[in-house]
Structure formats: structure tokens, C-alpha cells
C-alpha positions in Angstrom: 153.2 -34.8 -93.8 149.6 -33.6 -94.3 147.1 -34.4 -97.0 143.8 -32.6 -97.8 141.1 -35.1 -98.5 138.1 -34.2 -100.7 134.8 -35.9 -100.2 131.9 -36.5 -102.7 129.6 -34.8 -100.2 131.2 -31.5 -99.0 131.7 -30.8 -95.3 129.3 -28.2 -93.9 130.8 -24.7 -93.6 131.5 -23.1 -90.2 129.1 -20.8 -88.5 130.8 -17.8 -90.1 130.4 -19.4 -93.6 134.0 -20.4 -94.3 134.6 -23.5 -96.3 135.8 -26.5 -94.3 138.7 -28.8 -95.2 139.4 -32.4 -94.1 143.1 -32.6 -93.2 144.8 -36.0 -92.5 148.1 -35.6 -90.7 150.1 -38.8 -91.5 152.2 -38.7 -88.3 151.6 -41.1 -85.4 148.9 -40.0 -83.0 151.5 -39.6 -80.3 153.3 -37.1 -82.5 150.2 -35.0 -83.2 148.8 -36.8 -86.2 145.3 -37.8 -87.1 142.2 -36.5 -88.8 141.1 -32.9 -88.3 138.7 -30.4 -89.9 139.7 -26.8 -90.3 138.6 -23.5 -91.9 139.9 -19.9 -91.9 138.8 -19.3 -88.3 138.7 -22.6 -86.4 139.8 -26.2 -86.3 139.2 -29.4 -84.5 141.6 -31.4 -82.5 143.3 -34.4 -84.2 141.3 -37.6 -84.0 142.2 -41.2 -85.0 138.9 -41.4 -87.1 137.4 -38.9 -89.5 133.9 -39.5 -88.0 135.0 -38.3 -84.6 136.5 -35.1 -86.1 133.3 -34.5 -88.1 131.2 -35.0 -84.9 133.4 -32.4 -83.1 133.1 -30.0 -86.1 129.3 -30.3 -86.1 129.1 -29.8 -82.3 131.4 -26.7 -82.5 129.2 -25.0 -85.1 125.8 -26.2 -83.7 125.0 -28.2 -86.8 122.8 -31.3 -86.5 124.8 -34.6 -86.8 122.8 -36.0 -89.6 123.2 -39.7 -90.3 124.6 -40.1 -93.8 123.4 -43.0 -96.0 126.2 -44.8 -97.8 126.5 -43.6 -101.4 126.1 -46.1 -104.2 128.9 -46.0 -106.7 128.1 -44.0 -109.8 128.2 -45.9 -113.1 130.9 -44.6 -115.3 129.0 -44.9 -118.6 125.3 -45.0 -117.9 123.1 -46.0 -120.8 126.0 -46.3 -123.3 124.6 -47.2 -126.7 125.9 -50.5 -128.1 126.9 -50.5 -131.7 126.2 -53.7 -133.7 129.5 -54.0 -135.6 130.5 -56.9 -137.7 133.2 -57.7 -140.2 
């Protein structure tokens, strides 16, 4: 079984401009499972961790491996006005 995982920060496209997808194959590693990145023209090998698949993708397409800062969670209702209700 495979799942496509979407990320808040999109994966960089390939060198031909195709959109990249993160695929997680839920089979055991010995059965060919793991994390991989693919587009219309290329794909990485399956890796146990997403970070290793991303590093291979960036190396395949000569993109700098930028260090990503952890994202802070977005507040659901920023600056929600408080109504002064009373009975």
C-alpha cells in the first residue's frame, strides 16, 4: 500500500520542472517499502527516512540541500475578537 504525503513546504521540482511527490510505501523495507520522491520523469530509491530520500532528490537534480528551520504551528484563530456577553 502506498500513500502520497503532502507537506506544508512543497518539495522542489525536478530539473525539468515537473512537480515532485513524496510517496510512502507501507511495506517492510525488505519488501521494497520506504520513503521515496518521484515526478513524471524520475524517482529516488526507497529509504527508511524521508530526509534521506529528500537528500537523494536534491543531489539528483543539483539543488542545494538547504537546512530547513522547524516551522512553528499556526494559530487557528489569530486575533479572534472576544465578545462581552452576559445574561
